[in-house]
C-alpha positions in Angstrom: -0.9 14.5 -23.2 -1.0 14.5 -19.3 -1.5 10.7 -19.4 2.0 10.5 -21.0 3.7 12.3 -18.0 5.3 10.5 -15.1 6.3 11.8 -11.6 6.7 8.6 -9.5 10.2 7.9 -8.0 9.5 4.1 -8.2 10.6 2.4 -11.4 7.5 0.4 -11.8 4.9 0.1 -14.5 2.3 1.8 -12.4 2.9 4.9 -10.2 3.0 4.0 -6.5 0.7 6.8 -5.2 2.5 7.2 -1.9 6.0 8.7 -2.7 6.5 12.5 -2.3 6.4 13.0 -6.0 3.1 11.1 -6.5 1.6 13.0 -3.6 2.7 16.3 -5.1 1.3 15.4 -8.5 -2.0 14.3 -6.9 -2.2 17.5 -4.9 -1.6 19.6 -8.1 -4.4 17.8 -9.9 -6.8 18.2 -7.0 -6.1 21.9 -6.6 -6.7 22.3 -10.4 -10.0 20.5 -10.0 -8.9 17.8 -12.4 -8.5 14.1 -12.2 -5.1 12.5 -12.8 -5.3 10.3 -15.9 -2.6 7.8 -14.9 -3.2 4.7 -12.7 -1.8 4.4 -9.2 -0.9 1.2 -7.4 -2.2 2.6 -4.2 -5.2 5.0 -4.3 -4.9 8.1 -2.2 -8.1 9.9 -1.4 -8.0 13.3 -3.2 -8.6 16.1 -0.8 -7.3 14.1 2.2 -5.1 15.7 4.8 -2.1 13.6 3.6 -2.1 15.8 0.5 -2.2 18.9 2.6 -5.3 20.3 0.9 -7.5 22.5 3.0 -11.2 22.8 2.1 
């Protein structure tokens, strides 16, 4: 069911991958050790400093 959820602020067919909501979602999946099942228009490296994840 997670592939049916949506967090992006943009009203597009594909999530943008760069808005605050997308970044928060990507961070949550990364911290849970899971991959996000929805496609993003712009790929953001998981675990990158932009997501605020410390390793």
